[in-house]
Structure formats: structure tokens, C-alpha cells
C-alpha positions in Angstrom: 113.1 109.6 43.1 111.7 108.0 46.2 108.5 109.3 47.8 107.5 108.9 51.4 104.1 107.2 51.9 102.1 108.9 54.6 99.2 106.5 54.6 98.0 103.2 53.2 94.3 102.5 52.7 92.9 99.0 52.4 89.7 98.6 50.4 87.7 95.6 51.3 85.4 94.0 48.7 81.8 95.1 49.0 78.7 93.6 47.6 78.0 94.6 44.0 76.4 97.9 43.3 74.0 98.7 40.4 75.3 101.8 38.7 73.9 104.6 36.6 75.1 102.6 33.5 72.6 99.9 34.4 75.4 97.4 35.0 76.5 95.7 38.1 79.9 96.5 39.4 82.3 96.0 42.3 83.6 99.1 44.0 87.3 99.6 44.0 89.3 102.8 44.3 87.2 106.0 44.3 86.5 109.1 46.3 83.8 107.2 48.2 85.9 104.2 49.2 89.3 105.8 50.0 89.2 109.6 49.2 90.9 109.3 45.8 90.8 112.6 43.9 91.9 111.6 40.4 91.6 107.9 40.0 88.7 105.4 40.0 89.1 101.7 39.5 86.1 99.4 39.6 85.3 95.9 38.2 82.4 95.8 35.8 81.1 92.6 34.2 79.2 93.4 31.0 77.1 90.4 30.0 76.9 89.3 26.3 74.7 91.8 24.5 74.9 94.3 27.4 75.7 97.9 27.1 76.3 101.0 29.2 74.3 104.3 28.8 76.3 107.1 27.1 78.1 109.1 29.8 80.9 111.5 30.5 83.9 110.9 32.8 84.4 114.5 33.9 87.5 115.4 35.9 89.4 112.1 35.7 90.9 109.8 33.1 89.6 106.3 32.3 91.4 103.0 31.7 89.7 99.8 30.6 91.4 96.4 31.1 89.4 94.0 29.1 89.7 90.3 29.9 87.6 88.6 27.2 84.9 89.2 24.6 84.1 91.9 22.0 83.7 95.5 23.2 82.8 98.6 21.2 83.6 101.9 22.9 82.1 105.0 21.3 83.5 108.4 22.1 83.5 112.0 20.9 80.9 114.8 21.2 78.3 112.9 19.2 79.8 109.4 19.8 81.0 109.5 16.2 84.3 107.7 16.9 84.7 104.2 18.1 87.1 101.4 18.8 86.2 97.7 18.7 88.4 95.4 20.7 88.2 91.6 20.8 90.1 89.7 23.4 90.4 86.0 24.2 92.5 84.7 27.1 94.5 81.5 26.5 96.1 80.9 29.9 99.1 83.3 30.1 98.6 84.5 26.5 96.0 86.8 25.2 94.8 87.3 21.6 93.7 90.9 20.9 92.4 92.5 17.8 91.4 96.2 17.4 89.5 98.3 14.8 89.3 102.1 15.0 86.6 104.1 13.3 86.7 107.9 12.9 83.6 110.0 12.3 
């Protein structure tokens, strides 16, 4: 199936913003930047030992593309579930390990 594109929006890089999660991020696709209604894509750099405040993504799905490091993501009504993901880039290859915990 081929869809006709009515409009193309170009998003120009902006200076970093400091978000509610107390982390600096670079704005990408969002309602604010291009009128997106179901998708948000931003670049967030979490420094070693850094963390985000617990929060809810209401009304849209979330995807995380991790480049490097160890990240624990907690989820569920009481944050009782988690996934730990470790990634290390080696040029074109990536070494990834995951561990899931159920509450």
C-alpha cells in the first residue's frame, strides 16, 4: 500500500532543554515541535549514576534506543517490575545483555 504524503516537517536542532525528569535532553519529534499526536522522539543523555524521576507516559507509547552503558528501567503500578540492559558499542557491532525482574 502506498500512502500520499501531504506535508513534510523539518525539525531543526534546538539547544538542550532541562526536563521534568531532571535530565538534559534535545528536542526531537513532539506535539510542540511538529504537531505529532502519538509519537515523541527525543535524545536524552543520562550521565553515569544519573536517574529520571518516576513518571507516566500517558497517551503515547515509548521506545528507548540505548547506545551504551547500564540502564535499569522500572515499570508497573508500584514500579515492581524492571529490566536491566547493558550495551557496549564496538564499531558496527553491539554487545547487549538483559535481565528481567517480575514483582
